[in-house]
C-alpha positions as CSV (number, residue, x, y, z in Angstrom):
1,M,22.4,41.9,-122.5
2,D,20.8,42.7,-119.2
3,I,21.7,40.4,-116.1
4,L,18.3,39.0,-115.3
5,K,17.9,38.6,-119.1
6,K,20.8,36.6,-118.8
7,Q,19.7,34.3,-116.3
8,Y,16.5,33.8,-117.4
9,L,18.0,32.0,-120.7
10,N,20.3,30.4,-118.4
11,I,18.1,28.5,-116.4
12,S,15.9,28.2,-119.5
13,L,18.1,26.2,-121.2
14,L,19.3,24.2,-118.0
15,I,15.6,22.9,-117.7
16,F,15.4,22.2,-121.4
17,L,18.3,20.3,-121.3
18,Y,17.9,18.2,-117.9
19,V,14.4,17.3,-119.1
20,F,15.7,16.0,-122.6
21,S,18.1,14.1,-120.9
22,W,15.5,11.8,-119.2
23,S,13.0,11.8,-122.2
24,G,13.9,8.8,-123.6
25,C,14.5,7.0,-120.1
26,I,11.3,7.9,-118.8
27,G,9.0,8.1,-121.5
28,L,9.8,4.5,-122.5
29,L,11.1,2.8,-119.3
30,A,7.7,0.8,-119.3
31,L,8.7,-0.7,-123.1
32,W,12.2,-1.1,-122.1
33,L,11.2,-3.3,-119.0
34,D,9.1,-5.3,-121.2
35,R,11.3,-6.0,-124.3
36,V,14.6,-5.8,-123.5
37,V,14.3,-7.0,-119.5
38,K,11.4,-9.0,-120.4
39,I,9.6,-8.9,-116.7
40,N,5.5,-9.3,-116.4
41,D,3.3,-6.8,-115.8
42,S,2.9,-7.3,-111.8
43,K,6.7,-6.8,-111.7
44,I,7.0,-3.5,-113.7
45,G,4.1,-2.5,-111.3
46,L,6.0,-3.6,-108.5
47,I,9.3,-1.5,-110.2
48,F,7.1,1.8,-110.2
49,G,5.9,1.4,-106.8
50,V,9.8,0.8,-105.3
51,N,10.7,3.8,-107.5
52,A,7.8,5.8,-105.8
53,I,8.5,4.7,-102.3
54,C,12.2,5.8,-102.7
55,A,11.3,9.3,-104.2
56,I,9.3,9.4,-100.8
57,I,12.5,9.5,-98.8
58,I,14.4,11.8,-101.2
59,Q,11.5,14.6,-101.7
60,P,11.4,15.3,-98.4
61,I,15.5,16.0,-97.8
62,Y,15.6,18.0,-101.0
63,G,12.5,20.1,-99.9
64,R,14.4,21.0,-96.5
65,V,17.3,21.7,-98.0
66,M,16.0,23.8,-100.5
67,D,13.8,25.7,-98.3
68,R,16.6,26.3,-96.3
69,Y,19.4,27.8,-98.9
70,G,17.1,29.5,-101.3
71,L,19.2,29.8,-104.4
72,K,21.6,27.8,-103.7
73,K,22.5,25.4,-106.1
74,H,23.6,22.4,-104.0
75,I,20.6,19.7,-104.9
76,L,21.1,20.9,-108.4
77,Y,24.3,19.6,-108.8
78,I,24.0,16.3,-107.1
79,V,20.7,15.8,-109.9
80,A,23.1,16.7,-112.7
81,L,25.7,14.6,-111.4
82,I,23.4,11.8,-110.9
83,S,22.0,12.1,-114.4
84,I,25.8,12.1,-116.1
85,L,25.6,7.8,-114.8
86,M,22.6,7.0,-116.5
87,Y,23.9,4.9,-119.2
88,P,26.1,3.2,-117.3
89,F,24.0,2.3,-114.6
90,F,21.1,1.3,-116.9
91,K,23.2,-0.8,-118.9
92,F,26.0,-2.4,-116.3
93,V,24.2,-2.4,-113.5
94,Y,20.4,-2.2,-113.5
95,A,19.4,-4.4,-116.3
96,P,22.0,-7.7,-115.8
97,M,21.1,-7.2,-111.3
98,I,17.3,-7.4,-112.5
99,V,18.0,-11.0,-113.9
100,D,20.4,-12.2,-111.1
101,H,19.1,-10.7,-108.3
102,L,15.6,-8.7,-108.9
103,Y,14.8,-7.4,-105.5
104,T,18.0,-5.8,-104.9
105,A,17.7,-4.3,-108.4
106,I,14.4,-2.7,-107.8
107,I,15.8,-1.2,-104.8
108,L,19.1,-0.1,-106.2
109,G,17.1,1.1,-109.3
110,G,14.7,3.0,-107.1
111,V,17.2,5.1,-105.1
112,Y,18.7,5.7,-108.5
113,I,15.5,7.6,-110.4
114,G,14.7,9.1,-107.4
115,L,17.6,10.6,-106.8
116,G,18.6,11.6,-111.0
117,W,14.3,11.9,-111.9
118,A,11.7,11.3,-109.6
119,A,12.7,13.7,-106.8
120,G,15.1,15.1,-109.2
121,I,12.3,16.8,-111.5
122,A,10.4,18.5,-108.4
123,A,13.8,19.9,-107.0
124,F,14.1,21.5,-110.0
125,E,10.6,22.8,-110.4
126,S,10.8,23.9,-106.9
127,Y,13.9,26.1,-107.8
128,M,12.5,27.2,-110.5
129,D,9.4,28.7,-108.7
130,K,11.7,30.5,-106.2
131,F,14.0,31.8,-109.3
132,S,10.8,32.9,-111.3
133,D,9.6,35.1,-108.1
134,T,13.2,36.4,-107.8
135,I,13.3,37.7,-111.5
136,N,9.5,38.6,-111.8
137,K,8.8,35.8,-114.2
138,E,6.1,33.6,-114.4
139,F,7.0,29.9,-113.0
140,G,5.1,28.6,-116.3
141,S,7.8,31.2,-118.6
142,I,10.7,28.9,-117.3
143,R,9.1,25.7,-116.7
144,M,7.9,25.7,-120.5
145,W,11.4,25.0,-122.0
146,G,11.3,21.4,-119.9
147,S,8.6,20.6,-121.9
148,L,10.1,21.5,-124.9
149,G,13.4,19.3,-124.0
150,W,10.9,16.5,-123.5
151,A,9.4,17.5,-127.0
152,A,12.4,17.4,-128.3
153,G,13.6,14.2,-126.7
154,S,10.6,12.4,-127.6
155,L,11.1,13.1,-130.9
156,F,13.8,10.8,-131.3
157,S,13.0,8.5,-128.8
158,G,11.1,5.9,-130.2
159,V,13.4,5.9,-133.8
160,L,16.3,5.8,-131.2
161,F,14.6,2.7,-129.2
162,N,14.5,1.0,-132.2
163,L,17.9,0.7,-133.5
164,S,18.9,0.2,-129.8
165,P,17.6,-0.2,-126.4
166,Y,20.5,1.8,-124.9
167,Y,21.0,4.7,-127.1
168,N,18.9,6.6,-125.3
169,F,20.6,6.2,-122.2
170,I,23.8,7.0,-124.0
171,L,21.9,10.7,-125.4
172,G,21.1,11.3,-121.6
173,S,24.8,10.8,-120.2
174,V,26.1,12.9,-122.8
175,V,23.6,15.6,-122.5
176,S,23.5,15.7,-118.8
177,M,27.0,16.9,-119.1
178,L,26.3,20.0,-120.4
179,T,24.2,21.3,-117.3
180,I,26.9,21.5,-115.4
181,P,28.5,24.8,-116.6
182,L,24.6,26.1,-117.0
183,I,24.1,25.4,-113.2
184,Y,27.8,26.7,-112.3
185,N,26.6,30.2,-113.9
186,I,23.4,30.8,-112.4
187,N,24.5,33.9,-110.6
188,I,21.7,35.9,-108.5
189,R,22.8,38.2,-106.4
190,L,20.0,40.4,-105.5
191,K,19.3,42.3,-102.2
192,T,15.7,41.3,-102.4
193,T,16.4,37.9,-103.3
194,T,18.4,37.2,-99.8
195,E,15.8,39.3,-98.0
196,A,13.0,36.9,-99.5
197,I,14.5,33.3,-100.0
198,V,16.9,32.9,-97.1
199,I,15.1,31.7,-94.0
200,D,16.1,30.8,-90.6
201,K,16.3,27.1,-89.9
202,D,14.1,27.2,-86.8
203,V,11.4,29.3,-88.1
204,V,11.1,27.1,-91.4
205,K,10.7,23.7,-89.1
206,K,8.4,25.3,-87.0
207,V,6.4,26.3,-89.7
208,L,6.7,23.1,-91.5
209,I,6.5,20.7,-88.6
210,K,4.0,22.3,-86.4
211,E,1.6,24.5,-88.3
212,T,2.0,23.8,-92.2
213,L,1.7,19.4,-92.3
214,L,-1.2,19.4,-89.4
215,S,-3.2,22.4,-91.2
216,R,-6.4,21.5,-92.8
217,D,-5.7,23.0,-95.9
218,F,-2.7,20.6,-96.0
219,I,-4.1,17.5,-95.7
220,H,-7.3,18.5,-98.1
221,F,-4.6,19.4,-100.7
222,C,-3.2,15.9,-99.7
223,F,-6.3,14.1,-100.6
224,Y,-6.4,16.1,-103.9
225,V,-3.4,14.8,-105.0
226,I,-4.0,11.5,-104.1
227,G,-6.9,11.1,-106.3
228,I,-6.1,13.1,-109.0
229,V,-2.3,13.6,-109.4
230,C,-1.5,9.9,-108.3
231,I,-3.5,8.2,-110.7
232,M,-2.7,10.5,-113.4
233,A,1.1,9.4,-112.8
234,V,-0.1,5.3,-112.5
235,A,-2.1,5.8,-115.8
236,E,1.1,7.3,-117.3
237,Q,3.5,4.6,-116.0
238,Q,2.7,1.7,-118.7
239,F,0.8,3.3,-121.4
240,S,3.2,3.0,-124.0
241,R,2.8,-0.7,-123.5
242,Y,-1.2,-0.2,-124.3
243,F,-0.5,2.2,-127.0
244,V,1.9,0.3,-129.1
245,T,-1.0,-2.8,-128.8
246,F,-3.1,-0.1,-131.5
247,F,-0.6,-1.1,-133.9
248,S,0.3,-3.5,-136.5
249,T,3.8,-3.6,-135.1
250,R,5.3,-2.7,-131.3
251,E,8.0,-1.0,-133.5
252,V,5.6,0.9,-135.6
253,G,3.6,1.8,-132.3
254,A,7.0,2.8,-130.5
255,S,7.7,5.2,-133.1
256,I,4.6,6.9,-133.5
257,F,4.3,6.8,-129.7
258,G,7.5,9.0,-130.0
259,Y,5.9,11.5,-132.2
260,L,2.9,12.1,-130.1
261,S,5.0,12.5,-127.1
262,T,6.8,15.3,-129.5
263,L,3.6,16.9,-129.9
264,Q,2.0,16.2,-126.3
265,C,5.3,18.5,-125.1
266,V,5.1,20.9,-127.4
267,I,1.4,21.7,-126.2
268,E,2.9,21.7,-122.9
269,F,5.3,24.1,-124.0
270,F,2.3,26.5,-125.5
271,M,0.8,26.0,-122.6
272,F,3.1,26.9,-119.7
273,F,3.2,29.9,-121.6
274,L,-0.6,30.8,-121.9
275,L,-2.2,29.6,-118.6
276,P,-1.0,31.1,-116.2
277,K,-3.1,34.7,-117.4
278,F,-6.2,31.7,-117.6
279,V,-5.3,30.4,-114.1
280,N,-4.9,34.0,-112.6
281,K,-8.4,34.3,-114.0
282,I,-10.4,31.7,-112.8
283,G,-8.4,30.9,-109.6
284,A,-6.0,28.1,-108.8
285,R,-8.7,25.9,-107.2
286,N,-11.1,25.9,-110.0
287,G,-7.6,25.3,-112.2
288,L,-7.2,22.3,-110.3
289,L,-10.4,20.8,-110.8
290,L,-10.2,21.4,-114.0
291,V,-7.7,19.0,-114.5
292,G,-9.7,16.4,-112.5
293,L,-12.4,17.1,-115.3
294,I,-10.0,16.8,-118.4
295,V,-8.3,13.6,-116.6
296,T,-11.6,11.7,-116.2
297,T,-12.8,12.5,-120.0
298,R,-9.7,11.5,-121.4
299,M,-9.1,8.2,-119.2
300,L,-12.6,6.8,-119.7
301,F,-12.4,7.7,-124.0
302,T,-8.8,5.6,-123.4
303,G,-10.5,3.0,-121.9
304,L,-13.5,2.9,-124.4
305,T,-11.5,3.4,-127.3
306,D,-10.4,0.6,-129.8
307,S,-9.4,3.1,-132.4
308,Y,-5.9,3.7,-133.1
309,I,-6.9,7.0,-134.5
310,V,-8.9,8.1,-131.2
311,I,-5.9,7.2,-129.3
312,S,-3.6,9.1,-130.8
313,I,-5.9,12.3,-130.5
314,L,-6.2,11.5,-126.6
315,K,-2.0,11.0,-126.0
316,P,-1.0,14.8,-126.4
317,I,-4.4,15.8,-124.6
318,Y,-1.8,14.9,-121.4
319,G,0.2,18.1,-122.0
320,I,-2.6,20.6,-121.2
321,E,-3.3,18.3,-118.2
322,I,0.2,18.4,-116.9
323,S,0.8,22.4,-117.9
324,L,-2.4,23.6,-116.1
325,L,-2.1,21.0,-113.0
326,L,1.5,22.3,-112.3
327,V,0.7,26.3,-113.0
328,S,-2.4,25.9,-110.7
329,T,-0.4,23.8,-108.5
330,F,2.2,26.5,-107.5
331,K,-0.4,29.2,-107.0
332,Y,-2.6,27.4,-105.0
333,I,0.4,26.6,-102.8
334,S,1.5,30.1,-103.1
335,E,-1.9,31.5,-102.0
336,V,-2.9,29.0,-99.3
337,F,0.6,28.5,-97.8
338,D,3.2,30.5,-96.1
339,K,6.4,31.4,-98.9
340,S,8.8,30.3,-96.7
341,V,7.9,26.9,-96.7
342,N,6.9,26.3,-100.5
343,S,9.2,23.9,-101.5
344,S,8.6,21.9,-98.7
345,V,4.9,22.0,-99.2
346,Y,5.4,21.3,-103.1
347,L,7.8,18.5,-102.6
348,I,5.9,16.7,-99.4
349,G,2.3,17.4,-100.2
350,Y,2.7,16.8,-103.9
351,Q,5.7,15.3,-104.5
352,A,6.0,13.1,-101.5
353,V,2.3,12.6,-101.2
354,S,1.8,11.3,-104.9
355,Q,4.5,9.2,-104.6
356,V,3.5,7.4,-101.5
357,S,-0.1,6.5,-103.4
358,I,1.5,5.6,-106.6
359,A,3.6,3.5,-104.6
360,I,0.2,1.7,-103.0
361,I,-2.0,1.8,-106.2
362,S,0.7,0.8,-108.8
363,P,0.9,-2.7,-108.0
364,I,-3.2,-2.9,-108.0
365,V,-3.1,-1.2,-111.0
366,G,-0.6,-3.7,-112.3
367,Y,-2.6,-6.8,-111.4
368,S,-5.6,-4.9,-112.6
369,Y,-3.7,-5.0,-116.1
370,L,-3.3,-8.4,-116.3
371,E,-7.0,-9.4,-115.1
372,K,-9.0,-7.0,-116.1
373,G,-7.1,-5.5,-119.0
374,F,-5.6,-1.8,-120.0
375,G,-9.1,-0.9,-121.5
376,A,-11.3,-2.1,-118.7
377,T,-8.7,-0.6,-116.0
378,Y,-8.5,3.0,-117.8
379,I,-12.2,3.1,-117.0
380,Y,-12.3,2.1,-113.4
381,L,-9.5,5.2,-112.7
382,S,-11.7,7.3,-115.2
383,V,-14.5,6.6,-112.1
384,A,-11.7,7.2,-109.3
385,V,-10.7,10.6,-110.6
386,L,-14.3,11.9,-110.8
387,A,-15.1,11.0,-107.5
388,F,-12.3,12.8,-106.2
389,T,-12.2,15.9,-108.0
390,L,-16.4,16.0,-106.9
391,I,-14.9,15.9,-103.0
392,S,-12.3,18.3,-103.4
393,F,-14.5,20.9,-104.7
394,F,-15.8,21.0,-101.2
395,L,-12.3,20.7,-99.5
396,L,-9.8,22.8,-101.7
397,A,-9.7,26.1,-100.2
398,K,-10.5,29.4,-101.1
399,K,-7.8,32.1,-101.5
400,N,-10.4,34.6,-99.8
401,E,-10.9,32.1,-97.1
402,V,-7.2,31.8,-95.9
403,K,-5.3,34.1,-94.3
404,I,-1.8,33.3,-93.4
405,I,0.7,35.2,-90.9
406,Y,4.1,34.1,-90.5
407,G,3.0,30.5,-91.4
408,V,-0.2,30.1,-89.2
409,Q,-3.4,30.1,-90.5
410,Q,-5.7,32.4,-88.7
């Protein structure tokens, strides 16, 4: 078998197992906090806000390391080792500490989830973007295996949760152990890789700090992230709690939620395969704007419906949104910014900025859930997304408007 094909299969299996290991934990985290730890809406919102703050701190560090060392695997090993500790952390550290020392537990949990998932998945995605360039593959053709991993994990997560709220954590720890040998087996040593990926530290620092972060196009991109990406994430944080209220019992709702999450991720899998050609045709900028319109529509109907059939149809549409968003984002970053800082732009401009926004908005939305109800809150969020999308139409850069030479916009 060709060495590049072997490497493609290796990294595809790696992202599959990594996302699979976290799917049951993250997908049902709000439900676990509600039913097992028994804390209220506002405190759950605070937890997600602190998680976001911790991710903000970790993501730029991951980005700088990855831009400095390219395809070296330091960050991947760190994320994998953190993931292995999932079950002992949530069972023996996080849950008991929330009961006795709430705010200390919230901070510690934020650091753990940031290292292992919130910043970890961003680091994996950025690594895949670099890796795909090296082996002449589309980012989506690798990232789609992560969606399949989430689908596989979600298929059992609801059932496992009903059997025991800790079975998903146990499964996550065990599966994470399998990622270590896969990371070890990543071995790309091509001349083109060295020339394209290994970058002088001083150049990266100069481009990142003096040019990219202060550029008009970076600021406009961050505005889009705040208005669309952030609100998408905040709306999903506690969606499982809203979803289960449409069914006769929470147990039935949790099981169906798991099945629909699987369907959602199967949709993601195929979308990551199909969307690169579509985005190449319409342009990355238009892809980002289309995401905003789809999110607006889904959230509006989510807030208006009182039917379990409609809410069940709306749930998997998130798979189209997230796949279109990620494919468009990486293509947009590649078109508008210097390739030498792709990891930093993604981990700071996309991930960190969205986490800052989530940290601010999550407690507010949590309070709105408590006071106004889930339905009304989703309607408010849909209006906000539409407003940000319309403004982004005038702000996001078109490919032919930007000329980049060594990181400096001309």
